[in-house]
Structures are given as C-alpha cells and as structure tokens.
C-alpha positions in Angstrom: 23.0 15.2 -21.8 20.5 12.6 -20.7 18.1 11.2 -23.4 14.6 12.4 -22.9 12.6 9.4 -21.4 9.7 8.0 -22.5 7.9 8.3 -19.1 8.5 10.2 -16.0 7.2 8.8 -12.6 6.6 11.5 -10.0 7.1 9.7 -6.7 9.3 7.0 -5.6 7.2 5.3 -3.0 6.0 1.6 -3.5 3.4 2.5 -6.3 5.9 4.4 -8.1 8.7 2.1 -8.0 6.1 -0.9 -9.0 5.2 1.3 -12.1 8.9 2.2 -13.0 9.6 -1.4 -12.8 6.6 -2.6 -15.0 7.3 0.1 -17.5 11.2 -0.4 -17.9 11.0 -4.2 -18.1 8.5 -3.5 -20.9 11.4 -1.5 -22.8 10.2 2.0 -21.8 13.0 4.7 -20.8 11.8 5.7 -17.3 12.9 8.7 -15.1 11.7 8.4 -11.4 11.6 11.9 -9.5 11.3 12.3 -5.8 12.1 14.9 -3.2 13.6 12.2 -1.1 15.0 8.6 -1.3 12.8 5.9 -2.7 10.5 4.3 -0.2 11.1 7.0 2.3 7.5 8.2 2.6 4.3 6.3 3.6 6.0 3.1 2.3 8.5 2.9 5.1 5.7 2.9 7.5 3.6 0.3 5.9 3.0 -3.0 7.5 2.2 -4.7 4.2 -0.9 -6.5 4.8 -2.6 -8.0 2.1 -6.2 -8.4 3.4 -8.7 -7.5 0.8 -11.8 -9.3 2.7 -11.1 -7.1 5.9 -12.5 -3.9 6.4 -13.6 -3.3 2.6 -17.3 -3.5 2.0 -18.0 -6.9 0.5 -18.3 -6.9 -3.4 -17.4 -3.2 -3.4 -15.1 -1.8 -6.1 -12.2 -1.5 -3.5 -12.5 -5.2 -2.5 -13.0 -6.3 -6.1 -9.8 -4.3 -6.9 -8.1 -5.9 -3.9 -8.9 -9.5 -4.7 -7.6 -9.2 -8.1 -4.4 -7.6 -7.0 -3.8 -10.2 -4.5 -4.3 -12.8 -7.4 -1.4 -11.3 -9.0 0.9 -11.3 -5.9 2.9 -14.7 -6.5 3.7 -13.9 -9.9 4.6 -10.2 -8.9 7.0 -11.0 -6.4 8.6 -13.9 -8.3 9.3 -11.5 -11.2 10.8 -8.7 -8.9 13.0 -11.2 -7.2 14.3 -12.7 -10.4 14.9 -9.3 -11.9 16.5 -7.8 -8.8 18.4 -10.8 -7.5 17.0 -10.2 -4.0 14.7 -11.9 -1.6 11.4 -10.3 -0.7 9.9 -11.8 2.5 6.2 -12.7 1.5 3.6 -15.1 3.1 0.3 -16.2 2.1 -0.5 -18.2 5.3 -3.7 -16.1 6.1 -4.9 -13.7 8.7 -6.9 -14.4 11.8 -9.5 -11.7 12.5 -10.7 -11.5 16.0 -13.8 -9.9 17.8 -13.8 -8.8 21.3 -17.7 -8.6 21.5 -20.7 -10.6 20.9 -21.8 -8.2 18.2 -18.4 -8.4 16.4 -18.4 -12.4 17.0 -21.9 -12.6 15.3 -20.5 -10.5 12.4 -17.6 -13.0 11.8 -20.1 -15.8 12.2 -22.1 -14.3 9.3 -19.2 -13.4 7.1 -17.7 -16.9 7.0 -20.5 -18.6 4.9 -20.5 -15.6 2.7 -16.8 -15.9 1.9 -17.1 -19.6 1.4 -19.9 -19.0 -1.1 -17.3 -16.7 -2.9 -14.8 -19.4 -2.9 -12.6 -18.0 -0.1 -11.3 -20.5 2.2 -12.0 -19.4 5.9 -12.7 -20.9 9.2 -14.8 -19.4 11.9 -13.7 -20.3 15.5 -15.0 -19.3 19.1 -13.8 -20.4 22.4 -11.2 -23.1 22.5 -11.0 -23.5 18.8 -9.8 -19.8 18.7 -6.9 -20.6 21.1 -6.2 -23.7 18.9 -5.7 -21.3 15.9 -3.6 -18.7 18.0 -2.8 -19.7 21.4 -1.6 -16.1 22.4 -4.8 -14.4 21.6 -6.1 -12.6 24.7 -8.9 -13.7 26.7 -10.9 -10.5 25.7 -11.3 -12.2 22.1 -14.5 -14.0 21.8 -14.1 -15.3 18.3 -12.2 -15.3 15.1 -12.1 -15.7 11.4 -9.1 -17.2 9.8 -9.1 -16.1 6.2 -6.6 -18.4 4.4 -6.0 -16.4 1.3 -4.6 -13.5 2.9 -1.0 -12.5 3.5 1.8 -10.0 4.0 4.8 -8.7 2.4 8.0 -6.7 3.7 7.5 -3.4 2.0 10.8 -2.1 2.5 12.4 -5.1 1.0 9.8 -5.0 -1.7 10.6 -1.2 -2.7 14.2 -1.8 -2.6 14.0 -4.8 -5.0 11.8 -3.0 -7.3 14.3 -0.1 -7.4 17.2 -2.5 -8.1 15.1 -4.4 -10.6 14.1 -0.9 -12.4 17.9 0.2 -12.4 18.6 -3.0 -14.3 16.3 -2.1 -16.9 17.7 1.3 -17.5 15.4 3.3 -15.1 17.0 6.5 -13.6 16.2 7.8 -10.0 16.6 11.4 -9.1 16.5 12.6 -5.4 15.9 15.9 -4.2 13.8 16.7 -6.9 10.6 18.0 -5.6 8.0 18.4 -8.3 6.2 21.9 -8.2 4.3 21.7 -11.4 3.2 19.9 -14.6 2.2 21.6 -17.6 1.3 20.6 -21.2 3.3 21.2 -24.4 2.6 20.2 -28.0 3.5 16.4 -27.8 5.0 16.3 -24.4 4.6 17.0 -20.5 6.7 19.5 -18.9 7.8 18.7 -15.3 9.3 21.5 -13.1 11.3 21.0 -9.8 12.8 23.8 -7.9 15.8 23.6 -9.9 15.2 21.6 -13.2 12.6 20.9 -15.9 12.2 17.7 -17.6 10.0 16.5 -20.6 8.4 13.3 -21.6 5.3 12.1 -23.4 4.0 10.5 -20.5 4.0 11.4 -16.9 2.6 9.4 -14.0 1.7 11.1 -10.7 2.5 8.8 -8.1 3.1 11.3 -5.3 0.9 10.0 -2.7 -0.5 12.7 -0.2 1.7 15.1 -1.9 -0.5 14.6 -5.2 -2.6 17.5 -3.9 0.3 19.8 -4.7 1.0 19.1 -8.1 -1.4 21.3 -10.3 -1.5 20.7 -14.1 -1.7 23.7 -16.2 -2.7 25.7 -13.1 -5.8 23.5 -13.0 -6.8 21.9 -9.3 -4.7 18.9 -8.5 -5.7 15.4 -7.7 -7.8 15.7 -4.4 -5.7 13.7 -2.1 -5.1 14.3 1.6 -2.8 13.1 4.3 -3.7 10.6 6.9 -1.1 10.1 9.4 -0.3 6.3 10.3 1.9 5.5 13.1 3.3 1.8 13.1 5.4 0.1 15.8 8.2 -2.4 15.7 8.5 -4.7 18.4 10.8 -7.3 19.2 8.9 -10.3 20.7 10.1 -12.7 23.4 10.1 -16.5 22.6 6.6 -16.6 24.5 5.2 -14.1 22.0 5.8 -15.7 18.7 2.8 -15.4 16.7 1.5 -18.0 14.0 0.4 -15.3 11.3 -1.1 -11.9 10.8 -3.6 -11.1 13.8 -6.2 -8.4 13.0 -8.2 -7.1 16.0 -10.7 -4.2 16.5 -8.0 -1.8 17.4 -4.9 -3.0 15.9 -3.4 -5.6 13.7 -0.1 -7.4 14.6 2.3 -8.6 11.7 4.9 -11.2 12.7 8.3 -11.6 10.8 10.3 -14.0 12.9 10.8 -12.5 16.3 9.7 -9.0 15.1 6.1 -7.9 15.3 4.9 -5.0 13.5 1.8 -3.2 15.3 -0.3 -0.9 13.5 -1.6 1.5 12.7 -3.1 4.8 13.6 -5.4 6.6 11.6 -5.2 10.4 12.1 -6.1 13.5 10.3 -3.2 15.5 11.3 -2.4 17.3 7.8 1.2 17.0 6.6 2.6 16.6 10.3 4.5 13.4 10.2 5.7 13.3 14.1 5.4 10.2 16.1 3.2 11.0 19.3 3.0 9.5 22.6 -0.9 9.4 22.3 -0.3 7.2 19.2 2.2 5.0 20.7 0.3 4.4 23.9 -2.8 3.8 21.6 -1.0 1.0 19.7 0.9 -0.4 22.8 -2.3 -0.8 24.8 -4.3 -2.4 21.7 -1.3 -4.9 21.0 -1.2 -5.9 24.6 -5.1 -6.3 24.7 -4.9 -8.5 21.5 -1.7 -10.6 22.7 -1.0 -9.9 26.5 2.5 -11.7 26.0 3.6 -8.7 24.0 3.8 -6.8 27.1 7.4 -8.1 27.6 8.3 -7.2 24.1 11.1 -4.9 23.3 10.1 -1.6 21.9 12.2 -1.1 18.8 11.0 1.8 16.8 8.0 4.0 15.8 7.6 4.7 12.2 5.2 7.4 10.7 3.7 7.6 7.2 1.3 10.1 5.6 -0.9 7.9 3.5 -2.8 9.2 0.6 -6.7 9.6 1.4 -9.1 10.4 -1.2 -12.7 11.9 -1.0 -14.4 8.6 -1.8 -11.8 6.2 -0.2 -10.9 4.9 -3.5 -7.7 5.3 -5.4 -7.3 7.4 -8.6 -5.9 5.2 -11.3 -6.1 6.2 -14.8 -5.6 8.8 -17.7 -6.3 12.4 -17.2 -8.8 13.7 -19.6 -7.3 17.3 -19.3 -3.7 16.6 -20.4 -2.9 13.8 -22.9 -0.2 11.6 -21.7 -0.9 12.4 -18.1 -1.8 9.3 -15.8 -2.7 9.3 -12.1 -2.0 6.3 -9.8 -2.4 7.9 -6.3 -5.0 8.0 -3.4 -4.3 4.3 -2.3 -4.8 5.2 1.3 -4.0 2.1 3.5 -4.1 -0.2 0.5 -0.9 0.7 -1.3 0.8 -2.7 -0.6 -2.3 -4.6 -1.6 -3.1 -2.8 -4.7 0.6 -2.1 -6.1 0.6 -5.1 -8.6 -2.6 -4.3 -10.3 -1.9 -0.6 -10.1 1.4 -1.2 -12.0 -0.4 -3.5 -14.4 -3.3 -1.1 -15.5 -0.6 1.8 -15.8 1.7 -0.2 -18.0 -1.4 -1.1 -20.1 -2.5 2.6 -20.4 1.1 3.7 -21.5 1.1 0.9 -24.1 -2.7 1.3 -25.2 -4.2 4.7 -24.2 -7.5 3.2 -25.0 -7.1 0.3 -22.4 -10.0 -0.2 -20.1 -9.8 0.9 -16.4 -12.4 0.3 -13.9 -14.8 3.3 -13.8 -14.8 3.4 -10.0 -11.2 4.4 -10.0 -11.1 6.6 -13.0 -9.6 10.2 -12.2 -12.5 11.6 -14.4 -14.7 11.2 -11.4 -12.9 14.2 -10.0 -12.7 16.0 -13.4 -9.0 15.4 -13.5 
C-alpha cells in the first residue's frame, strides 16, 4: 500500500506540475491526480507568451504579479532543465506589439516613456523604423512597440520537463482519476474520485476551469469558468520567418524556428472544447493581416484549451479559510505560462509556512473560500 502523501495536487496542467516540482524537490511526498494525462488540458493549447506589459492594466495587481514571475523565469527554467535532464525552449528576445490604427499608434507612443520610467527597456517605432524591427509586418500596421524584457516558452516541453523532474523527486502521477469531492477530516483532507479515496494533510486545487466542479464539504467551489481558446500551428516558408513574438490587435504570433503559433480566440463556450471553422478563419485572417507572407504557410494543427477564468480576471492563489490545509492555485485565465513560477513559489511557501504572506489581490478569501 502506498504511503500517505504529504500533499495531493488536483490537476496535472502546467500550474499543477510546477507546484509538484517545487514541493517534491523541497522534500514533500506529492501525489498528483488528474482525469487525463499531464498537460492535456489548457496547457497543450498555450502559446507560452511571457508578456506582462501587454493587455494588463499598468501597475495593476495582475501586472505586478506577472512582472515578478517573469523575473523568476531564468532560474525556474534552469532548475527544471537540470532536474529533468531535458531542454526547454525559452527565449527573452522581446515582443513587438503593433497597432493598425492612429489611435493604437498613439497609445503605444504614450506607453513607451511610461515603461522606460519603470526601467523596462523598450523602443517605439513607426513607418520605416517598424519595418526595420520586423520586415514581414503588414502594411496595415502603423506603429510598434518593442518590449525587450518579454519572451516565450514552449509550454508542452516545460510541462514534460516538470513532470520528469517531479518524478525524479518521488512524485506520483495518477491518471484517469477525476476528483469529485474534497472533504475535511481531523488533521487531513479526504479526496474522492470515481473509484478511489486519498488522504493528505495538504491538498492543492490546480484543476483549472474544472475547479468550479470541486466542492469542499458541500460548500461552493472556486468560481472559475471555462474560456475557450483556439490556437493554430503553422509551418512557415523561408519567406515568413519571424524574428520574435509579434502581437497585433486581433492575434499574436509566436515563432519557433519555422513553426509559428497563432493565437488565440477568447470564447464563452462553456465546456465545449471543439475546434470551429469560425475560430480557425478568425485566426487565419488575423495572422495573414499581421504578416501577409503567412498566407503561404502550411496549416499543421488547431489546438483547443479551456482556460480558467475568474470573476475579477485575477487568479486565486492562497490558503482556504474554510478548510485547513486546502490551498487554491487556479483561475489563471490566459496567464498560466507567465505566472507558473511565482504560483509554484507562493504555494511552496504556504505549505512550508501556513502564515506566509500572499498578495491580498489574489487571495481566495475574496470569494469566501
């Protein structure tokens, strides 16, 4: 009979695997439960963009968390690669955000000095200067902002490396174990699946969009909701090799050699994880407008993930006030790749020291959890 684990992690996506690695390398006995294979949910449809200064409100809690997490990434990747003995493709060569309107160009022009004042290396460019930064950008693009601190990571490779590294430290992964309920018992938490029950003093909910389906002692679950995201894999010709991540108004493009990831739709479709003609057309049209040379790219694949949204667009990271030993790490929406290092760090601290400080903006207590 297997020894009772110190920690049960519910969900084997990027966040769950990052947490299992952090905990197990710190000496904890970890059991990870998932209804399917590690990384087969939202993580397999992630483009891996690491861009805290795009889309987030300046100096907001989400941006602050993203900037802090990005600052951990080099050490995070180096540690995972060393522990797993695997390479994880990762770049910090910047993102080029573009604007296709005068209003958008003016916004980027205003943003550049604000970022510079914060110590963020960036360059505003329009006209010929924009084409010098990225010759393939379409004529519809009026201006661009190169944010040099941004980057990208191959999420599928990262999840696999985290899984292998976790195994090396003794973590157990059990697939086909869909968790249906968590309940409290004196000194432990009881986790029930369709066929089994498991106990541990600590349980981490990293079930993504499915966290809404995990009640604790019959009380309301974490208020996540699924947001469908479709992502295209394209094989670019020699004439369409991008220099770095390109972020337009309607899509972003992430180059890995001759492969380009084009993402991503944001759809309220419930738990419907189908790829759709409308989604593919939307992304193909947006990618072609941003980089016309991609019209001749080979269509390789469409991937679909259900990202975990939250009512206030912020993740839930922290200890439950209802159930001692229960910790939430869910609701990351489109920021799972960016926030993985800091989420794992915060959860590891909480398991080691229940009194550890967590940013109030992401505390589960705001939803009475």
